[in-house]
ROSE-4610 file (N, C-alpha, C; in Angstrom, 1 decimal, always signed):
// ROSE-4610
residu = [M/M/M/K/K/K/I/I/I/L/L/L/S/S/S/K/K/K/L/L/L/F/F/F/F/F/F/V/V/V/L/L/L/A/A/A/V/V/V/L/L/L/L/L/L/S/S/S/D/D/D/V/V/V/M/M/M/C/C/C/A/A/A/V/V/V/V/V/V/A/A/A/Y/Y/Y/D/D/D/Y/Y/Y/C/C/C/D/D/D/M/M/M/L/L/L/W/W/W/G/G/G/I/I/I/R/R/R/Y/Y/Y/A/A/A/C/C/C/Y/Y/Y/S/S/S/A/A/A/P/P/P/A/A/A/W/W/W/T/T/T/A/A/A/L/L/L/F/F/F/T/T/T/A/A/A/I/I/I/P/P/P/F/F/F/A/A/A/A/A/A/A/A/A/I/I/I/V/V/V/V/V/V/C/C/C/I/I/I/V/V/V/L/L/L/A/A/A/L/L/L/H/H/H/F/F/F/K/K/K/K/K/K/K/K/K/I/I/I/G/G/G]
num = [1/1/1/2/2/2/3/3/3/4/4/4/5/5/5/6/6/6/7/7/7/8/8/8/9/9/9/10/10/10/11/11/11/12/12/12/13/13/13/14/14/14/15/15/15/16/16/16/17/17/17/18/18/18/19/19/19/20/20/20/21/21/21/22/22/22/23/23/23/24/24/24/25/25/25/26/26/26/27/27/27/28/28/28/29/29/29/30/30/30/31/31/31/32/32/32/33/33/33/34/34/34/35/35/35/36/36/36/37/37/37/38/38/38/39/39/39/40/40/40/41/41/41/42/42/42/43/43/43/44/44/44/45/45/45/46/46/46/47/47/47/48/48/48/49/49/49/50/50/50/51/51/51/52/52/52/53/53/53/54/54/54/55/55/55/56/56/56/57/57/57/58/58/58/59/59/59/60/60/60/61/61/61/62/62/62/63/63/63/64/64/64/65/65/65/66/66/66/67/67/67/68/68/68/69/69/69/70/70/70/71/71/71/72/72/72]
x = [+35.9/+34.9/+33.7/+33.9/+32.8/+31.7/+32.2/+31.3/+30.4/+31.1/+30.4/+29.3/+29.7/+28.8/+27.5/+27.7/+26.6/+25.8/+26.5/+25.8/+24.8/+25.3/+24.5/+23.3/+23.5/+22.4/+21.3/+21.8/+20.8/+20.1/+20.8/+20.2/+19.2/+19.5/+18.5/+17.2/+17.4/+16.2/+15.4/+16.1/+15.4/+14.7/+15.3/+14.7/+13.5/+13.5/+12.3/+11.1/+11.4/+10.4/+9.8/+10.7/+10.2/+9.4/+9.9/+9.1/+7.7/+7.6/+6.2/+5.3/+5.9/+5.1/+4.7/+5.6/+5.3/+4.3/+4.5/+3.6/+2.2/+2.1/+0.8/+0.1/+0.8/+0.2/-0.3/+0.6/+0.2/-1.0/-1.1/-2.2/-3.5/-3.4/-4.6/-5.0/-4.1/-4.3/-5.0/-4.5/-5.2/-6.6/-6.8/-8.2/-9.1/-8.6/-9.4/-9.7/-8.6/-8.8/-9.7/-9.7/-10.6/-12.0/-12.2/-13.6/-14.2/-13.3/-13.9/-13.4/-12.2/-11.6/-11.5/-12.2/-12.3/-10.9/-10.0/-8.7/-9.1/-8.3/-8.6/-7.7/-6.6/-5.7/-6.1/-5.8/-6.2/-5.3/-5.8/-5.1/-3.7/-3.6/-2.4/-1.2/-1.5/-0.4/+0.5/-0.1/+0.7/+1.8/+1.8/+2.8/+4.1/+4.0/+5.1/+6.1/+5.6/+6.5/+7.5/+7.3/+8.2/+9.4/+9.4/+10.5/+11.8/+11.9/+13.2/+13.7/+12.7/+13.1/+13.7/+13.0/+13.5/+14.9/+15.1/+16.5/+17.5/+17.2/+18.1/+18.4/+17.4/+17.5/+18.5/+18.3/+19.1/+20.6/+20.8/+22.1/+22.8/+22.0/+22.5/+22.9/+22.1/+22.4/+23.6/+23.7/+24.9/+26.1/+26.1/+27.3/+27.6/+26.6/+26.8/+27.5/+27.0/+27.6/+29.0/+29.2/+30.6/+31.6/+31.1/+32.0/+32.2/+31.2/+31.3/+32.3/+32.2/+33.1/+34.6/+34.8/+36.2/+36.9/+36.1/+36.8/+37.2/+36.3/+36.7/+37.0]
y = [-0.8/-0.6/-1.5/-2.7/-3.6/-3.0/-2.3/-1.6/-0.6/+0.2/+1.2/+0.6/-0.5/-1.2/-1.6/-2.2/-2.7/-1.5/-0.4/+0.8/+1.4/+1.4/+2.0/+1.1/-0.2/-1.2/-1.0/-0.9/-0.7/+0.6/+1.6/+3.0/+2.9/+2.2/+2.1/+1.4/+0.3/-0.4/+0.6/+1.3/+2.2/+3.3/+3.8/+4.9/+4.4/+3.1/+2.6/+2.4/+2.0/+1.9/+3.3/+4.3/+5.7/+6.2/+5.9/+6.4/+5.8/+4.5/+3.9/+4.6/+4.9/+5.5/+6.9/+7.7/+9.1/+9.2/+8.3/+8.3/+7.9/+6.9/+6.4/+7.5/+8.2/+9.3/+10.4/+10.8/+11.9/+11.5/+10.2/+9.8/+9.8/+9.3/+9.4/+10.8/+11.7/+13.1/+13.7/+13.3/+13.9/+13.3/+12.1/+11.5/+12.2/+12.5/+13.2/+14.6/+15.3/+16.7/+16.8/+15.8/+15.9/+15.7/+14.8/+14.6/+15.7/+16.2/+17.2/+18.6/+18.8/+20.1/+20.8/+20.1/+20.6/+20.8/+19.9/+19.9/+19.7/+20.4/+20.2/+19.3/+18.9/+18.0/+16.6/+15.7/+14.3/+13.6/+12.5/+11.9/+11.3/+10.9/+10.3/+11.3/+12.6/+13.5/+13.3/+12.7/+12.4/+11.4/+10.7/+9.8/+10.5/+11.8/+12.6/+12.7/+12.6/+12.7/+11.5/+10.5/+9.3/+9.6/+10.6/+10.9/+11.2/+12.1/+12.3/+11.0/+10.3/+9.1/+8.1/+7.9/+6.9/+7.3/+8.6/+9.1/+8.8/+9.0/+8.7/+7.2/+6.4/+4.9/+4.5/+5.0/+4.6/+5.0/+6.2/+6.7/+5.7/+5.4/+4.5/+3.1/+2.6/+1.3/+1.4/+2.4/+2.6/+2.7/+3.5/+3.6/+2.3/+1.6/+0.3/-0.7/-0.8/-1.6/-1.2/+0.1/+0.6/+0.2/+0.4/+0.0/-1.5/-2.3/-3.7/-4.2/-3.5/-3.8/-3.5/-2.5/-2.1/-3.1/-3.9/-4.9/-6.1/-6.6/-7.8/-7.7]
z = [-11.7/-12.8/-12.6/-12.0/-11.8/-10.9/-9.9/-9.0/-9.7/-10.5/-11.3/-12.2/-12.8/-13.7/-13.0/-11.8/-11.0/-10.5/-10.1/-9.6/-10.7/-11.9/-13.0/-13.4/-13.3/-13.5/-12.5/-11.2/-10.1/-10.2/-10.6/-10.8/-11.9/-13.0/-14.1/-13.6/-12.8/-12.3/-11.3/-10.5/-9.6/-10.3/-11.3/-12.2/-12.9/-13.3/-14.0/-13.0/-11.8/-10.7/-10.4/-10.3/-10.0/-11.2/-12.4/-13.6/-13.6/-13.3/-13.3/-12.2/-11.1/-10.0/-10.4/-11.0/-11.3/-12.5/-13.5/-14.6/-14.2/-13.4/-12.9/-12.1/-11.2/-10.4/-11.3/-12.3/-13.2/-14.1/-14.5/-15.3/-14.5/-13.3/-12.4/-12.1/-11.9/-11.7/-12.9/-14.1/-15.3/-15.5/-15.2/-15.3/-14.3/-13.1/-12.1/-12.6/-13.1/-13.6/-14.8/-15.7/-16.8/-16.4/-15.4/-15.0/-14.1/-13.1/-12.1/-12.2/-12.8/-12.8/-14.2/-15.2/-16.5/-17.2/-17.0/-17.8/-19.2/-20.1/-21.5/-22.3/-21.7/-22.3/-22.1/-23.1/-22.9/-21.8/-21.2/-20.2/-20.6/-21.9/-22.3/-22.3/-22.2/-22.1/-20.9/-19.9/-18.7/-19.0/-20.1/-20.5/-20.9/-21.2/-21.6/-20.4/-19.2/-18.1/-18.0/-18.8/-18.9/-19.7/-20.6/-21.5/-20.8/-19.8/-19.1/-18.4/-17.8/-17.1/-18.1/-19.2/-20.2/-20.7/-20.9/-21.4/-20.3/-19.1/-18.0/-17.8/-18.0/-18.0/-19.1/-20.3/-21.4/-21.1/-20.6/-20.3/-19.2/-18.2/-17.1/-17.7/-18.6/-19.2/-20.1/-20.8/-21.7/-20.9/-19.8/-18.9/-18.3/-17.8/-17.2/-18.1/-19.4/-20.3/-20.7/-20.8/-21.0/-19.9/-18.7/-17.6/-17.5/-17.8/-17.8/-18.9/-20.1/-21.2/-20.9/-20.1/-19.8/-18.9/-18.1/-17.3/-18.1/-18.9/-19.6/-21.0]
C-alpha cells in the first residue's frame, strides 16, 4: 500500500505540472486569438481547462492519503 500512496502523490504532482502547462498554453492562445483572430470570449475562459485537472489532482491526493492511512 505504501507504493500506491507514493504513486498517487507523484501522479498528483505530475498532473499539477501538466495542468500549468496546458492552462498557460490555452491562455496565450486565447490572448492571440482575441487580438488577431477576433475571438469573442475573454481570455480568462482558458482557466476553465484547469477544472478537470484539479478534480483529478484532488482524487489522486485523496487516494494517496487513503492508502497511506491503511498502512499505519
